[in-house]
Structure formats: C-alpha cells, structure tokens
PyMOL Python script that loads the backbone (N, CA, C, O; Angstrom):
from pymol import cmd

cmd.read_pdbstr("""\
ATOM      1  N   MET A   1      41.899  42.321  76.380  1.00  0.00           N
ATOM      2  CA  MET A   1      42.389  42.835  75.120  1.00  0.00           C
ATOM      3  C   MET A   1      42.991  44.219  75.338  1.00  0.00           C
ATOM      4  O   MET A   1      42.575  44.972  76.219  1.00  0.00           O
ATOM      5  N   ALA A   2      43.969  44.524  74.517  1.00  0.00           N
ATOM      6  CA  ALA A   2      44.613  45.836  74.603  1.00  0.00           C
ATOM      7  C   ALA A   2      43.727  46.876  73.938  1.00  0.00           C
ATOM      8  O   ALA A   2      43.017  46.586  72.975  1.00  0.00           O
ATOM      9  N   ARG A   3      43.782  48.082  74.464  1.00  0.00           N
ATOM     10  CA  ARG A   3      43.025  49.169  73.843  1.00  0.00           C
ATOM     11  C   ARG A   3      43.615  49.468  72.472  1.00  0.00           C
ATOM     12  O   ARG A   3      44.765  49.126  72.193  1.00  0.00           O
ATOM     13  N   GLN A   4      42.840  50.092  71.638  1.00  0.00           N
ATOM     14  CA  GLN A   4      43.325  50.473  70.312  1.00  0.00           C
ATOM     15  C   GLN A   4      44.355  51.590  70.448  1.00  0.00           C
ATOM     16  O   GLN A   4      44.302  52.361  71.406  1.00  0.00           O
ATOM     17  N   PRO A   5      45.291  51.687  69.505  1.00  0.00           N
ATOM     18  CA  PRO A   5      46.306  52.742  69.605  1.00  0.00           C
ATOM     19  C   PRO A   5      45.685  54.129  69.541  1.00  0.00           C
ATOM     20  O   PRO A   5      44.677  54.347  68.868  1.00  0.00           O
ATOM     21  N   VAL A   6      46.303  55.058  70.253  1.00  0.00           N
ATOM     22  CA  VAL A   6      45.803  56.422  70.311  1.00  0.00           C
ATOM     23  C   VAL A   6      45.909  57.082  68.938  1.00  0.00           C
ATOM     24  O   VAL A   6      44.992  57.775  68.497  1.00  0.00           O
ATOM     25  N   ASP A   7      47.032  56.858  68.276  1.00  0.00           N
ATOM     26  CA  ASP A   7      47.229  57.427  66.940  1.00  0.00           C
ATOM     27  C   ASP A   7      48.103  56.491  66.120  1.00  0.00           C
ATOM     28  O   ASP A   7      48.562  55.462  66.616  1.00  0.00           O
ATOM     29  N   GLY A   8      48.326  56.847  64.877  1.00  0.00           N
ATOM     30  CA  GLY A   8      49.133  56.021  63.991  1.00  0.00           C
ATOM     31  C   GLY A   8      50.574  55.909  64.444  1.00  0.00           C
ATOM     32  O   GLY A   8      51.233  54.902  64.184  1.00  0.00           O
ATOM     33  N   ASP A   9      51.066  56.928  65.116  1.00  0.00           N
ATOM     34  CA  ASP A   9      52.449  56.914  65.581  1.00  0.00           C
ATOM     35  C   ASP A   9      52.649  55.854  66.661  1.00  0.00           C
ATOM     36  O   ASP A   9      53.645  55.131  66.645  1.00  0.00           O
ATOM     37  N   GLU A  10      51.708  55.758  67.596  1.00  0.00           N
ATOM     38  CA  GLU A  10      51.824  54.749  68.646  1.00  0.00           C
ATOM     39  C   GLU A  10      51.780  53.343  68.052  1.00  0.00           C
ATOM     40  O   GLU A  10      52.562  52.477  68.445  1.00  0.00           O
ATOM     41  N   LYS A  11      50.889  53.120  67.128  1.00  0.00           N
ATOM     42  CA  LYS A  11      50.771  51.815  66.489  1.00  0.00           C
ATOM     43  C   LYS A  11      52.056  51.465  65.744  1.00  0.00           C
ATOM     44  O   LYS A  11      52.539  50.335  65.816  1.00  0.00           O
ATOM     45  N   LYS A  12      52.594  52.431  65.038  1.00  0.00           N
ATOM     46  CA  LYS A  12      53.825  52.221  64.270  1.00  0.00           C
ATOM     47  C   LYS A  12      55.000  51.908  65.197  1.00  0.00           C
ATOM     48  O   LYS A  12      55.799  51.017  64.910  1.00  0.00           O
ATOM     49  N   ARG A  13      55.103  52.638  66.303  1.00  0.00           N
ATOM     50  CA  ARG A  13      56.212  52.426  67.246  1.00  0.00           C
ATOM     51  C   ARG A  13      56.143  51.046  67.896  1.00  0.00           C
ATOM     52  O   ARG A  13      57.170  50.387  68.060  1.00  0.00           O
ATOM     53  N   ILE A  14      54.946  50.608  68.265  1.00  0.00           N
ATOM     54  CA  ILE A  14      54.817  49.306  68.923  1.00  0.00           C
ATOM     55  C   ILE A  14      55.071  48.176  67.932  1.00  0.00           C
ATOM     56  O   ILE A  14      55.724  47.191  68.277  1.00  0.00           O
ATOM     57  N   ARG A  15      54.572  48.302  66.721  1.00  0.00           N
ATOM     58  CA  ARG A  15      54.830  47.262  65.709  1.00  0.00           C
ATOM     59  C   ARG A  15      56.316  47.181  65.371  1.00  0.00           C
ATOM     60  O   ARG A  15      56.852  46.089  65.186  1.00  0.00           O
ATOM     61  N   ARG A  16      56.982  48.332  65.290  1.00  0.00           N
ATOM     62  CA  ARG A  16      58.420  48.344  65.015  1.00  0.00           C
ATOM     63  C   ARG A  16      59.180  47.703  66.174  1.00  0.00           C
ATOM     64  O   ARG A  16      60.134  46.957  65.956  1.00  0.00           O
ATOM     65  N   LEU A  17      58.763  47.990  67.385  1.00  0.00           N
ATOM     66  CA  LEU A  17      59.398  47.420  68.564  1.00  0.00           C
ATOM     67  C   LEU A  17      59.187  45.910  68.636  1.00  0.00           C
ATOM     68  O   LEU A  17      60.092  45.178  69.037  1.00  0.00           O
ATOM     69  N   ALA A  18      58.009  45.440  68.254  1.00  0.00           N
ATOM     70  CA  ALA A  18      57.719  44.004  68.292  1.00  0.00           C
ATOM     71  C   ALA A  18      58.597  43.227  67.311  1.00  0.00           C
ATOM     72  O   ALA A  18      58.892  42.056  67.548  1.00  0.00           O
ATOM     73  N   GLY A  19      59.011  43.853  66.230  1.00  0.00           N
ATOM     74  CA  GLY A  19      59.854  43.184  65.247  1.00  0.00           C
ATOM     75  C   GLY A  19      61.325  43.502  65.386  1.00  0.00           C
ATOM     76  O   GLY A  19      62.132  43.069  64.564  1.00  0.00           O
ATOM     77  N   ALA A  20      61.684  44.248  66.407  1.00  0.00           N
ATOM     78  CA  ALA A  20      63.072  44.693  66.570  1.00  0.00           C
ATOM     79  C   ALA A  20      63.987  43.548  66.995  1.00  0.00           C
ATOM     80  O   ALA A  20      63.562  42.576  67.620  1.00  0.00           O
ATOM     81  N   ARG A  21      65.252  43.701  66.632  1.00  0.00           N
ATOM     82  CA  ARG A  21      66.268  42.748  67.059  1.00  0.00           C
ATOM     83  C   ARG A  21      67.237  43.389  68.048  1.00  0.00           C
ATOM     84  O   ARG A  21      67.848  42.697  68.863  1.00  0.00           O
ATOM     85  N   HIS A  22      67.376  44.699  67.975  1.00  0.00           N
ATOM     86  CA  HIS A  22      68.355  45.393  68.805  1.00  0.00           C
ATOM     87  C   HIS A  22      67.682  46.378  69.745  1.00  0.00           C
ATOM     88  O   HIS A  22      68.018  47.562  69.768  1.00  0.00           O
ATOM     89  N   ALA A  23      66.747  45.887  70.506  1.00  0.00           N
ATOM     90  CA  ALA A  23      66.064  46.677  71.523  1.00  0.00           C
ATOM     91  C   ALA A  23      66.086  45.841  72.800  1.00  0.00           C
ATOM     92  O   ALA A  23      66.346  44.639  72.742  1.00  0.00           O
ATOM     93  N   PRO A  24      65.821  46.447  73.934  1.00  0.00           N
ATOM     94  CA  PRO A  24      65.778  45.656  75.172  1.00  0.00           C
ATOM     95  C   PRO A  24      64.764  44.518  75.071  1.00  0.00           C
ATOM     96  O   PRO A  24      63.644  44.717  74.599  1.00  0.00           O
ATOM     97  N   GLY A  25      65.157  43.341  75.510  1.00  0.00           N
ATOM     98  CA  GLY A  25      64.327  42.147  75.375  1.00  0.00           C
ATOM     99  C   GLY A  25      62.981  42.249  76.055  1.00  0.00           C
ATOM    100  O   GLY A  25      61.987  41.726  75.550  1.00  0.00           O
ATOM    101  N   ASP A  26      62.934  42.919  77.201  1.00  0.00           N
ATOM    102  CA  ASP A  26      61.660  43.040  77.901  1.00  0.00           C
ATOM    103  C   ASP A  26      60.684  43.909  77.111  1.00  0.00           C
ATOM    104  O   ASP A  26      59.489  43.614  77.087  1.00  0.00           O
ATOM    105  N   TRP A  27      61.161  44.963  76.467  1.00  0.00           N
ATOM    106  CA  TRP A  27      60.297  45.822  75.652  1.00  0.00           C
ATOM    107  C   TRP A  27      59.775  45.051  74.441  1.00  0.00           C
ATOM    108  O   TRP A  27      58.607  45.185  74.075  1.00  0.00           O
ATOM    109  N   ILE A  28      60.637  44.243  73.820  1.00  0.00           N
ATOM    110  CA  ILE A  28      60.226  43.462  72.651  1.00  0.00           C
ATOM    111  C   ILE A  28      59.126  42.482  73.041  1.00  0.00           C
ATOM    112  O   ILE A  28      58.112  42.380  72.350  1.00  0.00           O
ATOM    113  N   LEU A  29      59.317  41.763  74.143  1.00  0.00           N
ATOM    114  CA  LEU A  29      58.309  40.798  74.594  1.00  0.00           C
ATOM    115  C   LEU A  29      56.979  41.481  74.859  1.00  0.00           C
ATOM    116  O   LEU A  29      55.929  40.977  74.462  1.00  0.00           O
ATOM    117  N   ARG A  30      57.018  42.613  75.521  1.00  0.00           N
ATOM    118  CA  ARG A  30      55.778  43.306  75.873  1.00  0.00           C
ATOM    119  C   ARG A  30      55.081  43.859  74.638  1.00  0.00           C
ATOM    120  O   ARG A  30      53.851  43.874  74.583  1.00  0.00           O
ATOM    121  N   ALA A  31      55.833  44.308  73.659  1.00  0.00           N
ATOM    122  CA  ALA A  31      55.222  44.752  72.403  1.00  0.00           C
ATOM    123  C   ALA A  31      54.626  43.568  71.658  1.00  0.00           C
ATOM    124  O   ALA A  31      53.607  43.707  70.981  1.00  0.00           O
ATOM    125  N   ARG A  32      55.257  42.404  71.780  1.00  0.00           N
ATOM    126  CA  ARG A  32      54.722  41.194  71.142  1.00  0.00           C
ATOM    127  C   ARG A  32      53.494  40.660  71.861  1.00  0.00           C
ATOM    128  O   ARG A  32      52.778  39.817  71.320  1.00  0.00           O
ATOM    129  N   ILE A  33      53.247  41.131  73.050  1.00  0.00           N
ATOM    130  CA  ILE A  33      52.015  40.795  73.762  1.00  0.00           C
ATOM    131  C   ILE A  33      50.886  41.719  73.311  1.00  0.00           C
ATOM    132  O   ILE A  33      49.757  41.265  73.125  1.00  0.00           O
ATOM    133  N   VAL A  34      51.171  42.995  73.134  1.00  0.00           N
ATOM    134  CA  VAL A  34      50.147  43.971  72.770  1.00  0.00           C
ATOM    135  C   VAL A  34      49.695  43.791  71.316  1.00  0.00           C
ATOM    136  O   VAL A  34      48.499  43.858  71.030  1.00  0.00           O
ATOM    137  N   THR A  35      50.629  43.565  70.406  1.00  0.00           N
ATOM    138  CA  THR A  35      50.315  43.515  68.979  1.00  0.00           C
ATOM    139  C   THR A  35      49.287  42.438  68.618  1.00  0.00           C
ATOM    140  O   THR A  35      48.319  42.759  67.929  1.00  0.00           O
ATOM    141  N   PRO A  36      49.442  41.177  69.044  1.00  0.00           N
ATOM    142  CA  PRO A  36      48.414  40.178  68.697  1.00  0.00           C
ATOM    143  C   PRO A  36      47.057  40.474  69.320  1.00  0.00           C
ATOM    144  O   PRO A  36      46.019  40.085  68.785  1.00  0.00           O
ATOM    145  N   SER A  37      47.074  41.159  70.445  1.00  0.00           N
ATOM    146  CA  SER A  37      45.813  41.516  71.080  1.00  0.00           C
ATOM    147  C   SER A  37      45.021  42.474  70.195  1.00  0.00           C
ATOM    148  O   SER A  37      43.791  42.420  70.163  1.00  0.00           O
ATOM    149  N   TRP A  38      45.723  43.351  69.475  1.00  0.00           N
ATOM    150  CA  TRP A  38      45.056  44.254  68.537  1.00  0.00           C
ATOM    151  C   TRP A  38      44.393  43.480  67.399  1.00  0.00           C
ATOM    152  O   TRP A  38      43.402  43.932  66.826  1.00  0.00           O
ATOM    153  N   GLU A  39      44.944  42.318  67.081  1.00  0.00           N
ATOM    154  CA  GLU A  39      44.387  41.502  66.001  1.00  0.00           C
ATOM    155  C   GLU A  39      43.175  40.698  66.456  1.00  0.00           C
ATOM    156  O   GLU A  39      42.565  39.986  65.658  1.00  0.00           O
ATOM    157  N   GLY A  40      42.829  40.809  67.726  1.00  0.00           N
ATOM    158  CA  GLY A  40      41.640  40.134  68.240  1.00  0.00           C
ATOM    159  C   GLY A  40      41.916  38.819  68.937  1.00  0.00           C
ATOM    160  O   GLY A  40      40.974  38.122  69.314  1.00  0.00           O
ATOM    161  N   LEU A  41      43.184  38.456  69.121  1.00  0.00           N
ATOM    162  CA  LEU A  41      43.503  37.209  69.807  1.00  0.00           C
ATOM    163  C   LEU A  41      43.260  37.359  71.306  1.00  0.00           C
ATOM    164  O   LEU A  41      43.482  38.423  71.884  1.00  0.00           O
ATOM    165  N   ARG A  42      42.810  36.294  71.908  1.00  0.00           N
ATOM    166  CA  ARG A  42      42.543  36.269  73.345  1.00  0.00           C
ATOM    167  C   ARG A  42      43.808  35.899  74.110  1.00  0.00           C
ATOM    168  O   ARG A  42      44.818  35.533  73.509  1.00  0.00           O
ATOM    169  N   VAL A  43      43.753  35.994  75.418  1.00  0.00           N
ATOM    170  CA  VAL A  43      44.917  35.774  76.273  1.00  0.00           C
ATOM    171  C   VAL A  43      45.566  34.401  76.047  1.00  0.00           C
ATOM    172  O   VAL A  43      46.790  34.349  75.927  1.00  0.00           O
ATOM    173  N   PRO A  44      44.822  33.287  75.980  1.00  0.00           N
ATOM    174  CA  PRO A  44      45.491  31.991  75.762  1.00  0.00           C
ATOM    175  C   PRO A  44      46.258  31.927  74.431  1.00  0.00           C
ATOM    176  O   PRO A  44      47.319  31.308  74.350  1.00  0.00           O
ATOM    177  N   GLN A  45      45.721  32.559  73.411  1.00  0.00           N
ATOM    178  CA  GLN A  45      46.396  32.559  72.115  1.00  0.00           C
ATOM    179  C   GLN A  45      47.643  33.441  72.143  1.00  0.00           C
ATOM    180  O   GLN A  45      48.675  33.083  71.576  1.00  0.00           O
ATOM    181  N   VAL A  46      47.544  34.592  72.804  1.00  0.00           N
ATOM    182  CA  VAL A  46      48.704  35.477  72.940  1.00  0.00           C
ATOM    183  C   VAL A  46      49.773  34.784  73.776  1.00  0.00           C
ATOM    184  O   VAL A  46      50.964  34.910  73.492  1.00  0.00           O
ATOM    185  N   THR A  47      49.356  34.057  74.801  1.00  0.00           N
ATOM    186  CA  THR A  47      50.282  33.321  75.650  1.00  0.00           C
ATOM    187  C   THR A  47      51.074  32.308  74.838  1.00  0.00           C
ATOM    188  O   THR A  47      52.288  32.187  75.001  1.00  0.00           O
ATOM    189  N   ALA A  48      50.389  31.583  73.965  1.00  0.00           N
ATOM    190  CA  ALA A  48      51.067  30.588  73.133  1.00  0.00           C
ATOM    191  C   ALA A  48      52.062  31.249  72.181  1.00  0.00           C
ATOM    192  O   ALA A  48      53.150  30.717  71.961  1.00  0.00           O
ATOM    193  N   ARG A  49      51.712  32.375  71.626  1.00  0.00           N
ATOM    194  CA  ARG A  49      52.612  33.085  70.706  1.00  0.00           C
ATOM    195  C   ARG A  49      53.825  33.672  71.417  1.00  0.00           C
ATOM    196  O   ARG A  49      54.954  33.557  70.939  1.00  0.00           O
ATOM    197  N   ALA A  50      53.581  34.298  72.558  1.00  0.00           N
ATOM    198  CA  ALA A  50      54.656  34.990  73.263  1.00  0.00           C
ATOM    199  C   ALA A  50      55.515  34.035  74.088  1.00  0.00           C
ATOM    200  O   ALA A  50      56.665  34.345  74.396  1.00  0.00           O
ATOM    201  N   GLY A  51      54.968  32.887  74.444  1.00  0.00           N
ATOM    202  CA  GLY A  51      55.724  31.922  75.228  1.00  0.00           C
ATOM    203  C   GLY A  51      55.884  32.317  76.685  1.00  0.00           C
ATOM    204  O   GLY A  51      56.927  32.075  77.291  1.00  0.00           O
ATOM    205  N   CYS A  52      54.857  32.920  77.238  1.00  0.00           N
ATOM    206  CA  CYS A  52      54.920  33.291  78.651  1.00  0.00           C
ATOM    207  C   CYS A  52      53.595  32.934  79.324  1.00  0.00           C
ATOM    208  O   CYS A  52      52.685  32.414  78.680  1.00  0.00           O
ATOM    209  N   ASP A  53      53.499  33.209  80.585  1.00  0.00           N
ATOM    210  CA  ASP A  53      52.347  32.839  81.394  1.00  0.00           C
ATOM    211  C   ASP A  53      51.154  33.762  81.129  1.00  0.00           C
ATOM    212  O   ASP A  53      51.333  34.927  80.776  1.00  0.00           O
ATOM    213  N   ALA A  54      49.947  33.241  81.300  1.00  0.00           N
ATOM    214  CA  ALA A  54      48.731  34.029  81.081  1.00  0.00           C
ATOM    215  C   ALA A  54      48.644  35.210  82.049  1.00  0.00           C
ATOM    216  O   ALA A  54      48.158  36.279  81.682  1.00  0.00           O
ATOM    217  N   LYS A  55      49.108  35.019  83.268  1.00  0.00           N
ATOM    218  CA  LYS A  55      49.085  36.108  84.248  1.00  0.00           C
ATOM    219  C   LYS A  55      49.983  37.260  83.786  1.00  0.00           C
ATOM    220  O   LYS A  55      49.647  38.429  83.975  1.00  0.00           O
ATOM    221  N   THR A  56      51.111  36.926  83.189  1.00  0.00           N
ATOM    222  CA  THR A  56      52.025  37.937  82.662  1.00  0.00           C
ATOM    223  C   THR A  56      51.373  38.710  81.530  1.00  0.00           C
ATOM    224  O   THR A  56      51.477  39.936  81.471  1.00  0.00           O
ATOM    225  N   VAL A  57      50.703  38.005  80.634  1.00  0.00           N
ATOM    226  CA  VAL A  57      50.026  38.656  79.512  1.00  0.00           C
ATOM    227  C   VAL A  57      48.963  39.612  80.027  1.00  0.00           C
ATOM    228  O   VAL A  57      48.878  40.752  79.570  1.00  0.00           O
ATOM    229  N   ARG A  58      48.162  39.163  80.963  1.00  0.00           N
ATOM    230  CA  ARG A  58      47.114  40.027  81.512  1.00  0.00           C
ATOM    231  C   ARG A  58      47.695  41.263  82.188  1.00  0.00           C
ATOM    232  O   ARG A  58      47.174  42.367  82.025  1.00  0.00           O
ATOM    233  N   ARG A  59      48.771  41.079  82.944  1.00  0.00           N
ATOM    234  CA  ARG A  59      49.395  42.208  83.646  1.00  0.00           C
ATOM    235  C   ARG A  59      49.871  43.261  82.651  1.00  0.00           C
ATOM    236  O   ARG A  59      49.632  44.450  82.857  1.00  0.00           O
ATOM    237  N   TRP A  60      50.537  42.849  81.584  1.00  0.00           N
ATOM    238  CA  TRP A  60      51.074  43.827  80.634  1.00  0.00           C
ATOM    239  C   TRP A  60      49.980  44.453  79.784  1.00  0.00           C
ATOM    240  O   TRP A  60      50.095  45.618  79.404  1.00  0.00           O
ATOM    241  N   LEU A  61      48.932  43.717  79.477  1.00  0.00           N
ATOM    242  CA  LEU A  61      47.816  44.323  78.740  1.00  0.00           C
ATOM    243  C   LEU A  61      47.124  45.372  79.605  1.00  0.00           C
ATOM    244  O   LEU A  61      46.766  46.441  79.113  1.00  0.00           O
ATOM    245  N   HIS A  62      46.935  45.074  80.889  1.00  0.00           N
ATOM    246  CA  HIS A  62      46.314  46.053  81.787  1.00  0.00           C
ATOM    247  C   HIS A  62      47.179  47.293  81.931  1.00  0.00           C
ATOM    248  O   HIS A  62      46.672  48.414  81.907  1.00  0.00           O
ATOM    249  N   ARG A  63      48.485  47.097  82.081  1.00  0.00           N
ATOM    250  CA  ARG A  63      49.362  48.259  82.235  1.00  0.00           C
ATOM    251  C   ARG A  63      49.380  49.103  80.965  1.00  0.00           C
ATOM    252  O   ARG A  63      49.387  50.332  81.036  1.00  0.00           O
ATOM    253  N   PHE A  64      49.388  48.450  79.809  1.00  0.00           N
ATOM    254  CA  PHE A  64      49.346  49.200  78.554  1.00  0.00           C
ATOM    255  C   PHE A  64      48.034  49.966  78.430  1.00  0.00           C
ATOM    256  O   PHE A  64      48.037  51.125  78.014  1.00  0.00           O
ATOM    257  N   ASN A  65      46.924  49.345  78.780  1.00  0.00           N
ATOM    258  CA  ASN A  65      45.628  50.013  78.699  1.00  0.00           C
ATOM    259  C   ASN A  65      45.559  51.239  79.608  1.00  0.00           C
ATOM    260  O   ASN A  65      44.970  52.254  79.238  1.00  0.00           O
ATOM    261  N   GLU A  66      46.149  51.149  80.779  1.00  0.00           N
ATOM    262  CA  GLU A  66      46.081  52.245  81.737  1.00  0.00           C
ATOM    263  C   GLU A  66      47.086  53.356  81.451  1.00  0.00           C
ATOM    264  O   GLU A  66      46.769  54.537  81.591  1.00  0.00           O
ATOM    265  N   GLN A  67      48.313  52.971  81.044  1.00  0.00           N
ATOM    266  CA  GLN A  67      49.381  53.953  81.005  1.00  0.00           C
ATOM    267  C   GLN A  67      50.034  54.142  79.647  1.00  0.00           C
ATOM    268  O   GLN A  67      50.846  55.053  79.483  1.00  0.00           O
ATOM    269  N   GLY A  68      49.706  53.318  78.684  1.00  0.00           N
ATOM    270  CA  GLY A  68      50.218  53.521  77.336  1.00  0.00           C
ATOM    271  C   GLY A  68      51.600  52.945  77.086  1.00  0.00           C
ATOM    272  O   GLY A  68      52.135  52.174  77.883  1.00  0.00           O
ATOM    273  N   LEU A  69      52.151  53.340  75.963  1.00  0.00           N
ATOM    274  CA  LEU A  69      53.417  52.811  75.462  1.00  0.00           C
ATOM    275  C   LEU A  69      54.588  53.076  76.396  1.00  0.00           C
ATOM    276  O   LEU A  69      55.444  52.210  76.571  1.00  0.00           O
ATOM    277  N   ASP A  70      54.636  54.239  76.987  1.00  0.00           N
ATOM    278  CA  ASP A  70      55.789  54.607  77.802  1.00  0.00           C
ATOM    279  C   ASP A  70      55.947  53.757  79.050  1.00  0.00           C
ATOM    280  O   ASP A  70      57.029  53.729  79.637  1.00  0.00           O
ATOM    281  N   ARG A  71      54.911  53.070  79.465  1.00  0.00           N
ATOM    282  CA  ARG A  71      54.989  52.255  80.675  1.00  0.00           C
ATOM    283  C   ARG A  71      55.214  50.775  80.391  1.00  0.00           C
ATOM    284  O   ARG A  71      55.045  49.946  81.286  1.00  0.00           O
ATOM    285  N   LEU A  72      55.591  50.429  79.163  1.00  0.00           N
ATOM    286  CA  LEU A  72      55.910  49.033  78.886  1.00  0.00           C
ATOM    287  C   LEU A  72      57.280  48.652  79.437  1.00  0.00           C
ATOM    288  O   LEU A  72      57.607  47.468  79.511  1.00  0.00           O
ATOM    289  N   GLY A  73      58.075  49.631  79.820  1.00  0.00           N
ATOM    290  CA  GLY A  73      59.383  49.361  80.408  1.00  0.00           C
ATOM    291  C   GLY A  73      59.253  48.993  81.871  1.00  0.00           C
ATOM    292  O   GLY A  73      58.170  49.062  82.452  1.00  0.00           O
ATOM    293  N   ASP A  74      60.365  48.605  82.452  1.00  0.00           N
ATOM    294  CA  ASP A  74      60.373  48.265  83.871  1.00  0.00           C
ATOM    295  C   ASP A  74      60.233  49.516  84.718  1.00  0.00           C
ATOM    296  O   ASP A  74      60.710  50.590  84.351  1.00  0.00           O
ATOM    297  N   ARG A  75      59.582  49.363  85.842  1.00  0.00           N
ATOM    298  CA  ARG A  75      59.497  50.455  86.803  1.00  0.00           C
ATOM    299  C   ARG A  75      60.825  50.562  87.536  1.00  0.00           C
ATOM    300  O   ARG A  75      61.577  49.589  87.599  1.00  0.00           O
ATOM    301  N   PRO A  76      61.120  51.722  88.087  1.00  0.00           N
ATOM    302  CA  PRO A  76      62.361  51.843  88.855  1.00  0.00           C
ATOM    303  C   PRO A  76      62.362  50.849  90.016  1.00  0.00           C
ATOM    304  O   PRO A  76      61.348  50.660  90.688  1.00  0.00           O
ATOM    305  N   GLY A  77      63.486  50.235  90.235  1.00  0.00           N
ATOM    306  CA  GLY A  77      63.590  49.195  91.252  1.00  0.00           C
ATOM    307  C   GLY A  77      63.551  49.755  92.665  1.00  0.00           C
ATOM    308  O   GLY A  77      63.972  50.883  92.922  1.00  0.00           O
ATOM    309  N   GLY A  78      63.045  48.954  93.551  1.00  0.00           N
ATOM    310  CA  GLY A  78      63.016  49.316  94.957  1.00  0.00           C
ATOM    311  C   GLY A  78      64.383  49.024  95.545  1.00  0.00           C
ATOM    312  O   GLY A  78      65.346  49.739  95.269  1.00  0.00           O
ATOM    313  N   GLY A  79      64.470  48.040  96.307  1.00  0.00           N
ATOM    314  CA  GLY A  79      65.747  47.546  96.791  1.00  0.00           C
ATOM    315  C   GLY A  79      66.629  48.525  97.528  1.00  0.00           C
ATOM    316  O   GLY A  79      66.353  49.722  97.600  1.00  0.00           O
ATOM    317  N   ARG A  80      67.670  47.995  98.057  1.00  0.00           N
ATOM    318  CA  ARG A  80      68.632  48.776  98.839  1.00  0.00           C
ATOM    319  C   ARG A  80      69.543  49.562  97.900  1.00  0.00           C
ATOM    320  O   ARG A  80      69.991  49.047  96.875  1.00  0.00           O
ATOM    321  N   LYS A  81      69.805  50.799  98.260  1.00  0.00           N
ATOM    322  CA  LYS A  81      70.704  51.646  97.474  1.00  0.00           C
ATOM    323  C   LYS A  81      72.135  51.168  97.688  1.00  0.00           C
ATOM    324  O   LYS A  81      72.513  50.740  98.778  1.00  0.00           O
ATOM    325  N   ARG A  82      72.911  51.251  96.626  1.00  0.00           N
ATOM    326  CA  ARG A  82      74.310  50.810  96.723  1.00  0.00           C
ATOM    327  C   ARG A  82      75.155  51.885  97.372  1.00  0.00           C
ATOM    328  O   ARG A  82      75.022  53.072  97.074  1.00  0.00           O
ATOM    329  N   ARG A  83      76.022  51.451  98.258  1.00  0.00           N
ATOM    330  CA  ARG A  83      76.967  52.355  98.896  1.00  0.00           C
ATOM    331  C   ARG A  83      78.370  51.870  98.585  1.00  0.00           C
ATOM    332  O   ARG A  83      78.653  50.672  98.571  1.00  0.00           O
ATOM    333  N   ILE A  84      79.218  52.816  98.342  1.00  0.00           N
ATOM    334  CA  ILE A  84      80.609  52.451  98.060  1.00  0.00           C
ATOM    335  C   ILE A  84      81.482  52.896  99.194  1.00  0.00           C
ATOM    336  O   ILE A  84      82.695  52.687  99.159  1.00  0.00           O
TER     337      ILE A  84
END
""", "prot")
cmd.dss("prot")
cmd.show_as("cartoon", "prot")
cmd.util.cbc("prot")
cmd.orient("prot")
C-alpha cells in the first residue's frame, strides 16, 4: 500500500494528475496506481483498475513510498550519448 500523503497539497496534486488528460501518460498511470491504494485497495485490485502487471504496481508503490511525488517520473536514461 502507498503511504498516506504528506500534506493536502500532495494529495491534491496526485488526484489531479490521476484525472488529467493532458499530462505525460506515464505520470497519469503512476498516479492512478497510487490513488486507489490510498482507498485501501490491494495490489491485485489496483492491477485490475490500472491494467498493468502486479510487479509494476508494486515497483511504483515502493518508489512513491520511498521518494514521494517527484519520483513518479522516469529516471534519466542510461544508454549511449548521442554524437553528431
């Protein structure tokens, strides 16, 4: 389960993001994983709602619990640097 929001602002931002239409798709999905968890739903139920794998749900709930809202985005990519 996701930890409770730190303050009302964090809760408001995540709920707004979960219902957004014009935000990055990965952020919307991850907010839609955290929000039902606050309502007391377990991983299998959140998985059915979000339409993704249980391992994915667990990974994003753990990252949210450890690092908060700002870490719901993608981490900087590794990979080879582009040269022109």
